C-alpha positions as CSV (number, residue, x, y, z in Angstrom):
1,X,126.2,120.9,66.2
2,X,123.1,122.4,68.0
3,X,119.7,121.0,67.3
4,X,116.7,123.6,67.8
5,X,113.0,122.3,68.2
6,X,110.1,124.6,68.2
7,X,106.8,123.0,69.1
8,X,103.5,124.7,69.0
9,X,99.8,123.8,70.3
10,X,97.1,124.3,67.5
11,X,93.7,125.4,68.3
12,X,90.8,122.6,67.6
13,X,90.2,122.6,63.7
14,X,92.9,124.4,62.7
15,X,95.1,121.3,62.0
16,X,94.9,121.7,58.6
17,X,96.1,125.6,58.5
18,X,98.7,124.7,60.6
19,X,100.5,122.5,58.6
20,X,99.6,124.4,55.6
21,X,101.4,127.7,57.6
22,X,104.2,125.2,58.6
23,X,105.2,124.1,55.3
24,X,104.8,127.8,53.9
25,X,107.3,129.7,56.4
26,X,109.5,126.3,56.2
27,X,110.0,127.1,52.3
28,X,110.2,130.7,53.1
29,X,113.1,130.1,55.3
30,X,115.2,127.6,52.6
31,X,114.1,130.2,50.3
32,X,115.2,133.3,51.7
33,X,117.7,132.1,54.5
34,X,119.1,128.4,53.4
35,X,117.7,127.2,56.8
36,X,116.8,123.7,56.3
37,X,113.7,123.1,58.6
38,X,111.6,119.6,59.4
39,X,108.2,119.8,59.9
40,X,107.5,117.4,62.4
41,X,104.0,115.8,63.6
42,X,103.1,114.0,66.3
43,X,103.2,110.1,66.5
44,X,101.7,109.6,69.8
45,X,100.5,111.8,72.9
46,X,98.5,114.9,72.0
47,X,98.0,115.4,68.3
48,X,96.8,119.1,68.4
49,X,100.5,119.9,68.3
50,X,103.2,120.5,65.3
51,X,107.1,120.9,65.4
52,X,109.8,122.1,63.4
53,X,113.3,121.0,63.8
54,X,116.7,122.4,62.1
55,X,120.5,122.4,63.1
56,X,123.1,124.7,63.2
57,X,127.1,124.6,63.5
58,X,127.2,125.7,66.6
59,X,125.3,128.6,68.6
60,X,127.1,131.4,67.0
61,X,125.5,130.4,63.6
62,X,122.3,129.7,65.4
63,X,121.9,133.5,66.5
64,X,123.3,135.2,63.3
65,X,121.0,133.2,61.1
66,X,117.8,133.8,63.6
67,X,118.9,137.6,64.0
68,X,118.6,137.8,60.3
69,X,115.4,136.4,59.9
70,X,113.7,138.1,63.0
71,X,115.0,141.2,61.4
72,X,112.7,140.6,58.4
73,X,109.2,142.4,58.0
74,X,108.4,139.4,55.2
75,X,108.9,136.8,57.7
76,X,107.0,138.8,60.5
77,X,104.0,139.0,57.9
78,X,104.3,135.4,56.9
79,X,103.7,134.7,61.2
80,X,101.0,137.0,61.4
81,X,98.8,134.9,59.0
82,X,99.2,131.7,61.5
83,X,97.9,133.7,64.6
84,X,94.6,132.1,64.6
85,X,96.0,128.6,64.1
86,X,97.8,128.4,67.2
87,X,96.8,128.3,70.9
88,X,98.4,131.2,73.0
89,X,101.1,130.4,74.9
90,X,101.9,127.2,73.7
91,X,105.0,127.6,72.1
92,X,108.2,125.9,73.3
93,X,111.7,126.2,71.9
94,X,114.2,123.7,73.1
95,X,118.1,124.6,72.0
96,X,120.2,120.8,72.4
97,X,123.7,120.4,71.9
98,X,124.7,116.9,70.0
99,X,127.0,114.9,70.8
């Protein structure tokens, strides 16, 4: 199983808008691609972050579904609405294999 986590830094004063976007993009991917994402907030450390997490059966499944939504203009339109919420260059993706 593959675990994917994306962490993004939130600009000061944009916590509410970033969380609203996180929930919106999560709902879009669930409805359009049946992708179960969780929105995560830190309990400790830097509070100006949020993350998304999901799991895939294997790397082929990860690649397949990622390619589908990356080719979707609606996905990019949605992402562009949140550009003012996040710190440029702060997004970090981690891909883990579960045991």
